[in-house]
VEXBA-317219 format. One line per 2 residues: number of its first residue (from 1); their letters; for each residue x negated, y negated, z negated of C-alpha. Coordinates in nm, 4 decimals. Each point is the difference from the previous one (the first is absolute). Layout:
BEGIN
NUM) A) X,Y,Z  ...;
end
This chain:
BEGIN
1) MI) 7.0556,6.8232,5.3039  -0.2834,0.1183,0.2307;
3) KN) -0.2237,-0.2726,0.1340  -0.0426,0.0003,0.3854;
5) AQ) -0.3777,0.1000,-0.0260  0.1113,0.2965,-0.2233;
7) RA) 0.2717,0.0815,0.2353  -0.2416,-0.0164,0.2867;
9) IL) -0.2401,0.2554,-0.1611  0.2751,0.2377,-0.0901;
11) SV) 0.1597,0.0104,0.3490  -0.3514,0.0966,0.1407;
13) VL) -0.0518,0.2677,-0.2729  0.3702,0.1313,0.0707;
15) LV) -0.0922,-0.0106,0.3668  -0.3324,0.2266,-0.0562;
17) VS) 0.2060,0.2226,-0.2387  0.2751,0.0663,0.2530;
19) AG) -0.1880,0.0210,0.3236  0.0119,0.3691,-0.0230;
21) NI) 0.3588,0.0086,0.0099  0.0891,-0.2483,0.2945;
23) FS) -0.0294,0.0680,0.3373  0.1350,-0.2441,0.2665;
25) QE) 0.2238,0.1879,0.2582  0.1271,-0.3168,0.1969;
27) QL) -0.0666,-0.3866,0.0130  0.2356,-0.2896,0.0520;
29) GP) -0.2364,-0.2899,0.1314  -0.2968,-0.0236,-0.2238;
31) SR) 0.2120,0.1759,-0.2789  -0.0241,0.3596,-0.1203;
33) LV) 0.2903,0.2249,0.0135  -0.0289,0.2951,-0.2664;
35) RF) 0.1922,0.2673,-0.1367  0.0448,0.0920,-0.3502;
37) QA) 0.2714,0.2329,-0.1403  0.2949,-0.2327,-0.0883;
39) PA) 0.3678,0.0267,-0.0934  0.2565,-0.0417,0.2446;
41) LR) 0.1856,-0.3438,-0.0465  0.3725,0.1364,-0.1377;
43) NS) 0.1903,-0.3171,-0.0975  0.3804,0.0058,0.0217;
45) TH) 0.0620,-0.3421,-0.0782  0.2324,-0.1731,0.2210;
47) LA) -0.0896,-0.3269,0.1544  0.2797,-0.1725,-0.1649;
49) RG) -0.1613,0.0588,-0.3425  -0.3460,0.0239,0.0996;
51) LR) -0.0395,-0.3696,0.1246  0.1113,-0.0916,-0.3257;
53) QA) -0.2083,0.2160,-0.2233  -0.3525,-0.0611,-0.1361;
55) RF) -0.0951,0.3559,-0.0062  0.0936,0.0709,0.3914;
57) LG) -0.1415,-0.3222,0.1014  -0.3386,0.0232,-0.1848;
59) QI) -0.0873,0.3671,0.0168  0.1536,0.0959,0.3218;
61) GG) 0.1136,-0.3063,0.2381  -0.1427,0.1281,0.3284;
63) VA) 0.2243,0.0895,0.2672  0.3051,0.1554,-0.0764;
65) FD) 0.3403,0.0571,0.1909  0.3543,0.1128,-0.1098;
67) AE) 0.2400,-0.1624,0.2120  0.3046,0.1910,0.2289;
69) AK) 0.0604,-0.1403,0.3389  0.3373,-0.0654,0.1301;
71) PA) 0.1356,0.0189,0.3065  -0.0169,-0.2819,0.2531;
73) EG) 0.2772,-0.2573,0.0461  0.2688,0.1670,0.1870;
75) FN) -0.1544,0.3353,-0.0052  0.2470,0.2764,-0.1722;
77) VT) -0.1263,0.3097,-0.0753  0.2098,0.2796,-0.1089;
79) NL) -0.1682,0.3380,0.0660  -0.3950,-0.0135,-0.0298;
81) SL) -0.2376,0.2918,0.0429  -0.3931,0.0459,0.0147;
83) SY) -0.2080,0.2535,0.1444  -0.3776,0.1005,0.0551;
85) DP) -0.1240,0.2006,0.2642  -0.3542,0.0938,0.0006;
87) NQ) -0.0070,0.1455,0.3350  0.0632,-0.3565,0.1771;
89) PD) -0.3096,-0.2413,0.0483  -0.1244,-0.1724,-0.3052;
91) GK) 0.2010,-0.3184,0.0093  0.3080,0.1714,0.1381;
93) RL) 0.0736,0.2247,-0.2931  0.2465,-0.1964,-0.2059;
95) RI) 0.3621,-0.0174,0.1379  0.2648,-0.1757,-0.1079;
97) SF) 0.3648,0.0238,0.0433  0.2469,-0.2758,-0.0475;
99) DG) 0.4090,0.1435,0.0338  -0.1598,0.2600,0.2402;
101) RE) -0.2057,-0.2263,0.2037  -0.3751,0.1207,-0.0260;
103) IA) -0.2568,-0.2940,-0.0140  -0.3610,0.0024,0.0366;
105) AP) -0.2166,-0.0980,-0.3145  -0.3667,-0.0666,0.1615;
107) IL) -0.2215,0.0431,-0.3348  -0.2994,0.2046,0.0077;
109) DW) -0.0501,0.2789,-0.2834  -0.2542,-0.1792,-0.1644;
111) RL) 0.2452,-0.2604,-0.0782  0.3420,0.1908,-0.0059;
113) IP) -0.1421,0.3015,-0.2709  -0.1157,-0.1912,-0.2652;
115) TA) 0.2606,-0.2743,0.0171  0.2984,0.2125,-0.0272;
117) RF) -0.1730,0.2013,-0.2687  -0.0238,-0.3296,-0.1578;
119) AD) 0.3204,-0.0933,0.0487  0.1390,0.3139,-0.1471;
121) SE) -0.2006,-0.0229,-0.3077  0.1141,-0.1952,-0.3508;
123) FY) -0.2769,-0.2094,0.0116  -0.0275,-0.3160,0.1705;
125) SC) -0.3682,-0.1478,-0.0408  -0.1825,0.0654,0.2984;
127) VT) -0.3862,-0.1022,-0.1089  -0.1586,-0.2090,-0.2613;
129) LF) -0.3454,-0.1359,-0.0597  0.0680,-0.0097,-0.3578;
131) GA) -0.0677,0.3645,-0.0140  -0.1600,0.2611,-0.2438;
133) LN) -0.2240,0.3127,0.0465  0.0354,0.3370,-0.1596;
135) DA) -0.3207,-0.0355,-0.1696  0.0085,-0.3447,-0.2086;
137) DD) -0.3619,-0.0506,-0.0029  -0.0185,0.0161,0.3725;
139) GT) 0.2669,-0.2617,-0.0016  -0.1791,-0.2160,-0.2444;
141) KA) -0.3398,0.0263,0.1969  0.1913,-0.0746,0.3339;
143) LW) 0.1432,-0.3205,-0.1657  -0.3190,-0.0928,-0.1543;
145) QG) -0.1792,0.0259,0.3473  0.2746,-0.2209,0.1401;
147) GQ) 0.2020,0.2386,0.1808  0.3753,0.0252,0.0148;
149) II) 0.1953,0.3308,-0.0790  0.2606,0.1135,0.2642;
151) NY) 0.2920,0.2459,-0.1030  0.2495,0.0841,0.2646;
153) HD) 0.3430,0.1722,0.0194  -0.0127,0.3515,0.0323;
155) EF) 0.1014,0.0124,0.3358  -0.2707,-0.2479,0.1417;
157) VD) -0.3105,0.1538,-0.1976  -0.2091,0.1461,0.2964;
159) TL) 0.1868,-0.1660,0.2758  -0.0616,-0.2531,0.2486;
161) IG) 0.2950,-0.1776,-0.1033  -0.1683,-0.0208,-0.3644;
163) LR) -0.3174,-0.1602,0.1704  0.2155,-0.2697,0.1580;
165) LF) 0.2177,-0.0546,-0.3363  -0.2959,-0.0683,-0.2154;
167) QL) -0.1359,-0.2482,0.2413  0.3317,-0.1812,0.0409;
169) DM) -0.0224,-0.0644,-0.3927  -0.3392,-0.1796,0.0616;
171) LI) 0.1038,-0.1717,0.2941  -0.0050,-0.3382,-0.0948;
173) LD) -0.2526,0.0330,-0.2491  -0.3385,0.0695,0.1805;
175) EI) -0.1255,-0.0399,0.3302  -0.0860,0.3910,0.0400;
177) AA) 0.3352,0.0452,0.0398  -0.0035,-0.1240,0.3792;
179) DL) -0.1793,0.3054,0.0831  0.0887,0.3795,-0.0488;
181) PK) -0.1653,0.2938,-0.1788  -0.2789,0.1689,0.1752;
183) RK) -0.1497,0.3672,-0.0549  -0.3670,0.0019,-0.0767;
185) ND) -0.0956,0.1432,0.2962  0.3334,0.0025,0.2244;
187) GY) 0.1247,-0.3201,0.0806  0.3413,-0.1400,-0.1053;
189) VL) 0.2856,0.2070,-0.1329  0.3006,-0.0463,0.2341;
191) GA) 0.3210,0.1307,0.0567  0.1268,0.1041,0.3307;
193) DE) 0.1503,-0.3036,0.0773  -0.2547,-0.2591,-0.1209;
195) VK) -0.3007,-0.1673,0.1420  -0.3234,-0.1224,-0.1174;
197) PD) 0.0528,-0.3300,-0.1998  -0.0937,-0.3335,0.1504;
199) VE) -0.2011,-0.0758,-0.3227  -0.1040,-0.3793,0.1049;
201) LN) 0.3250,-0.0810,0.0988  0.1683,0.1611,-0.3272;
203) RK) -0.2805,-0.2035,-0.1874  0.1187,-0.3252,0.1678;
205) GF) 0.3374,0.0851,-0.1390  -0.1207,0.0483,-0.3430;
207) SR) -0.1584,-0.3426,0.0060  0.3134,-0.1527,0.1251;
209) FH) 0.2417,0.1714,-0.2604  -0.2554,-0.0799,-0.2955;
211) AY) -0.0105,-0.3835,0.1368  0.3679,-0.0038,-0.0160;
213) LE) 0.0368,0.1802,-0.3194  -0.2471,-0.2470,-0.2043;
215) QL) 0.2314,-0.2854,0.1695  0.2868,0.1659,-0.1272;
217) QQ) -0.1684,0.0016,-0.3693  -0.0831,-0.3313,0.0102;
219) QT) 0.3498,-0.1306,0.1437  0.1743,0.2074,-0.2785;
221) GE) -0.2549,0.0089,-0.2852  0.0707,0.3707,-0.0446;
223) EY) -0.2800,0.2447,-0.0598  0.0967,0.3742,0.0068;
225) RS) -0.1327,0.2588,-0.2085  0.0922,0.2726,0.2522;
227) YV) 0.2674,0.1373,0.2564  0.2161,0.2630,0.0895;
229) IH) 0.1089,0.0955,0.3630  0.3686,0.1258,-0.0152;
231) DF) 0.3055,0.0076,0.1665  0.2271,-0.0999,-0.2831;
233) GS) 0.2661,-0.2294,0.1876  -0.1557,0.0828,0.3501;
235) DI) 0.2930,0.0400,0.2519  -0.1054,0.3252,0.1567;
237) RF) 0.2303,0.1010,0.2742  0.0442,0.2918,0.2681;
239) GT) 0.1824,0.0477,0.3406  -0.0499,0.1277,0.3111;
241) SG) -0.1479,-0.1620,0.3229  0.0531,0.2200,0.2868;
243) NS) -0.0717,0.3224,-0.0910  -0.2393,-0.0788,-0.2734;
245) LF) 0.0182,-0.0864,-0.3502  -0.0740,-0.3673,-0.1145;
247) LT) -0.1046,-0.1274,-0.3500  -0.0459,-0.3249,-0.1297;
249) GD) -0.1048,-0.2050,-0.3196  -0.3178,-0.0910,-0.1454;
251) PQ) -0.2062,0.0267,-0.3097  -0.0311,-0.2731,-0.2539;
253) YF) -0.2477,-0.1350,-0.2563  0.0713,-0.0679,-0.3656;
255) FW) -0.2309,-0.2153,-0.1359  -0.0353,-0.0404,-0.4073;
257) KP) -0.2134,-0.1231,-0.2942  0.0585,0.0517,-0.3699;
259) SG) 0.2176,-0.2647,-0.1672  -0.2898,-0.1284,-0.2233;
261) YS) -0.0218,-0.1105,-0.3300  0.3387,-0.1039,-0.1876;
263) SD) -0.0156,-0.2099,-0.3178  0.3396,0.0605,-0.1475;
265) VE) 0.0058,0.3798,-0.0496  -0.0522,-0.0818,-0.3795;
267) VK) 0.2844,-0.2492,-0.0089  0.2124,0.2453,0.1946;
269) IS) -0.0565,0.2690,-0.2583  0.0922,-0.2378,-0.2723;
271) QE) 0.3105,-0.1036,0.1589  0.1099,0.3621,0.0840;
273) LR) -0.0906,0.0907,-0.3837  0.2144,-0.2858,-0.1285;
275) TA) 0.2904,0.1253,0.2033  -0.0155,0.3437,-0.1041;
277) AR) -0.0638,-0.1071,-0.3656  0.3767,-0.1122,-0.0173;
279) KR) 0.1323,0.3597,0.0139  0.0762,0.1410,-0.3418;
281) QF) -0.2735,0.2470,-0.1751  -0.2543,-0.1441,0.2358;
283) ST) -0.3751,0.1192,-0.0705  -0.2758,-0.2102,0.1812;
285) RQ) -0.2229,0.2887,0.0041  0.2096,0.2569,0.1738;
287) WF) 0.0989,-0.2978,0.2298  -0.3607,-0.0024,0.1166;
289) IS) -0.0429,0.3921,0.0036  0.3062,0.0502,0.2174;
291) QL) -0.1110,-0.2918,0.2305  -0.3379,0.1771,0.0253;
293) IE) 0.1388,0.3226,0.0859  0.2243,-0.1675,0.2856;
295) RA) -0.2968,-0.1861,0.1444  -0.2565,0.2940,0.0054;
297) RE) 0.2810,0.2021,0.1757  0.0092,-0.3111,0.2630;
299) FE) -0.3775,-0.0405,0.0095  -0.0829,0.3802,0.0340;
301) KD) 0.2535,0.0133,0.3024  -0.0844,-0.3187,0.1866;
303) YD) -0.3488,-0.1283,-0.0794  -0.3112,0.1641,0.0979;
305) SE) -0.1498,0.0485,-0.3533  -0.3448,0.1301,0.1019;
307) AL) -0.0891,-0.2739,0.2280  0.1313,-0.2597,-0.2640;
309) FD) -0.2185,0.1878,-0.2836  -0.2965,-0.0802,0.2071;
311) DL) 0.0678,-0.3721,0.0159  0.1843,-0.0519,-0.3503;
313) PF) -0.2595,0.0395,-0.2678  -0.1430,-0.3938,0.1162;
315) LY) 0.3372,-0.1292,-0.0117  0.1688,0.1097,-0.3070;
317) EE) -0.0478,0.0218,-0.3742  -0.2186,0.3040,-0.1496;
319) GF) 0.1726,0.3052,-0.0545  0.2787,-0.0575,0.2683;
321) ID) -0.1314,0.2554,0.2395  -0.0540,0.2385,-0.2303;
323) SL) 0.3331,0.0033,-0.1780  0.1745,-0.0354,0.3453;
325) RE) -0.1997,0.3119,0.1047  0.1209,0.1947,-0.3285;
327) LL) 0.3463,-0.0938,0.0668  0.0268,0.0755,0.3539;
329) AL) -0.1896,0.3325,-0.0644  0.3244,0.1007,-0.2054;
331) KA) 0.2678,0.0966,0.2580  0.3211,0.0626,-0.2083;
333) DL) 0.1764,-0.2864,-0.1464  0.0195,0.1556,-0.3284;
335) ER) -0.3961,0.0271,-0.0332  -0.0475,-0.3428,0.0833;
337) KK) 0.2406,-0.1314,-0.2666  -0.1875,0.2005,-0.2525;
339) YL) -0.3293,-0.1605,0.1081  0.1293,-0.3359,-0.0125;
341) QR) 0.1647,0.0393,-0.3265  -0.3756,0.0835,-0.1290;
343) QP) -0.0946,-0.3657,0.1279  0.0098,-0.3254,-0.1929;
345) TA) 0.2833,-0.2371,0.0781  -0.2675,-0.2290,0.1105;
347) AL) -0.1375,0.2287,0.2430  0.3395,0.1047,0.1506;
349) RS) 0.0419,-0.3603,0.0739  -0.3323,-0.0457,0.1527;
351) LL) 0.0121,0.3079,0.1979  0.3426,-0.1275,0.1432;
353) IN) -0.1302,-0.3358,0.1012  -0.3099,0.1266,0.1660;
355) LR) 0.2014,0.2795,0.1566  0.2640,-0.2726,0.1464;
357) QT) -0.2648,-0.2174,0.0928  -0.1895,0.2539,0.2110;
359) ME) 0.3443,0.0823,0.1764  0.0972,-0.3568,0.0871;
361) DE) -0.3594,-0.0919,0.1099  -0.0065,0.3178,0.2424;
363) KP) 0.3566,-0.0023,0.0904  -0.0272,-0.0028,0.4149;
365) LS) 0.0853,-0.3412,0.1672  0.1171,0.0367,0.3583;
367) LN) -0.1892,-0.2734,0.2417  0.3000,-0.0175,0.1884;
369) GM) -0.0782,-0.2758,0.2462  -0.3376,0.1619,0.0979;
371) SR) 0.1798,0.3300,0.0314  0.2567,-0.1604,0.2380;
373) DV) -0.2589,-0.1538,0.2111  -0.2339,0.2511,0.0418;
375) SS) 0.3161,0.2505,0.0848  0.0816,-0.2227,0.2836;
377) HL) -0.3374,-0.0277,0.1356  -0.0590,0.3827,0.0471;
379) EM) -0.1345,-0.0227,0.3214  -0.3032,-0.1872,-0.1483;
381) VR) -0.0340,0.3101,-0.2126  0.0463,0.2476,0.2840;
383) SI) -0.2785,-0.2023,0.1904  -0.2680,0.1164,-0.2549;
385) NP) 0.0537,0.3665,0.1053  0.2867,0.1168,0.2038;
387) AV) -0.0704,0.3381,-0.0355  0.0551,0.0185,-0.3807;
389) WD) 0.2749,-0.2531,-0.0061  0.2071,0.1987,0.2809;
391) TG) -0.0585,0.3337,-0.2182  0.1436,-0.1780,-0.2896;
393) VN) 0.3020,-0.1213,0.2013  0.0740,0.3332,0.1571;
395) VM) -0.0373,0.1630,-0.3517  0.2552,-0.2417,-0.1838;
397) RY) 0.2527,0.0365,0.3000  0.0064,0.3647,0.0600;
399) AA) -0.0043,0.0497,-0.3731  0.2974,-0.1794,-0.0589;
401) FF) 0.1750,0.1374,0.3140  -0.0731,0.3533,-0.1357;
403) RY) 0.1375,-0.1149,-0.3252  0.3193,-0.0951,0.1719;
405) CK) 0.0179,0.3651,0.1643  -0.0567,0.1195,-0.3592;
407) RT) 0.2920,-0.1515,-0.1767  0.2676,0.0225,0.2998;
409) SP) -0.0973,0.3337,0.1607  -0.1488,0.2122,-0.3101;
411) QQ) 0.0494,0.3300,0.1483  -0.1624,-0.0910,0.3203;
413) WR) -0.2581,-0.1765,-0.1706  -0.1000,0.3249,-0.2164;
415) SF) -0.0467,0.1927,0.3407  -0.1877,-0.2620,0.1616;
417) IT) -0.2440,-0.0578,-0.3075  -0.0509,0.3907,-0.0230;
419) RI) -0.1350,0.0067,0.3463  -0.2189,-0.3116,-0.0617;
421) RQ) -0.1343,0.1618,-0.3032  -0.1198,0.3136,0.2242;
423) VR) -0.2039,-0.2154,0.2236  -0.3754,0.0685,-0.1199;
425) EI) -0.2408,-0.1875,0.2494  0.1014,-0.3517,0.1084;
427) SD) -0.3159,-0.1863,0.0841  -0.3783,0.0432,-0.0256;
429) PV) -0.1005,0.0727,-0.3642  -0.0318,-0.3333,-0.2026;
431) TT) -0.1535,-0.0465,-0.3343  0.1738,-0.2879,-0.1732;
433) PT) -0.2664,-0.1770,-0.2171  0.0869,-0.0710,-0.3584;
435) VI) -0.2700,-0.2721,-0.0701  -0.1256,-0.2809,0.2027;
437) YP) -0.3272,-0.1348,-0.0932  -0.0817,-0.3365,0.1629;
439) GK) -0.2868,0.0014,0.2393  -0.3241,-0.2228,-0.0289;
end
């Protein structure tokens, strides 16, 4: 384990070595926003599964929307069509027809175009602060320097929505989220319908929310590891008000932490082994092998193995990590079986116990009370930065509405989204940062 002094020295060395490759393009409060080449966030996990999955929560988390809107109570739709007219003024280009009645949808292109494209994709995660860079060495350096790595859905890369959504992910984490990004010599990066933030007022909102959150944690005794801002279970509705579209529904917070140490894993395995041994022609050794193959499949699918490998050497028996890495490196069950057949029975038993223990410890535990309470006080979250929150709500609602259109009127949708994908310039050029470095 690297001592604090060693870590500090290494951090300085890395900063000097990498200084030639880092250039700050924007800033958020005292923090630097820097662009390195990074992969797009392409995750197709639906929230119904992801919110129970350690890999999704620990490796992606962030902001994710996959809901489909429903018609408002009493609002019936038989025929629906969409159109986009680039010759109209910005904000009046989206037109919707419900049963032949044309409705206005007052949404500017900088919001409309990326959101429609997002809704058309097969990926649902919008942004994460648990991201990666194309160059792994750059990623390591960034993390050692205290940076957080940001990845975006393809459609939010280099968009103003991308800037807002990355900030939404950190809205309740850091007071700098009360501000908005600025270009180095050109002031705030704002959409046509946005105004400069009232930073002092937003900071007061941040302070109020954190006082509330600390009190909530004291009352519930719940301390979270992380959270997801999502729309799973949100009641998103659409209808008309006069000649305009209206959308309702709000995001939710999902707070979670690892389940923690379970002391009865070895007992469970012994009980399962005794039960299985009642069958004829039973082999303890073959039972361990089949169990390990099954659990390795589950671990590979549901757990963030690389992140765990960074921590596990200090928690488990010597040799466990090496054995598990070797097992997971073999992708076919037959190859894994051959590998395991070469191991002594005692080693198989030890590997199974440690693997099961890891999976039990890291299984996500939903903090339902905290999630419900914070999700019922969203006006406090919004007060931290209305521009950021409102953009997130807008993306969630319109994406859900577009998914309804895509499912119920597929031909109309294909025609609409083809036109949308032809739009090139939607706002002033924006560069989405992939690393945020803390300010001094």
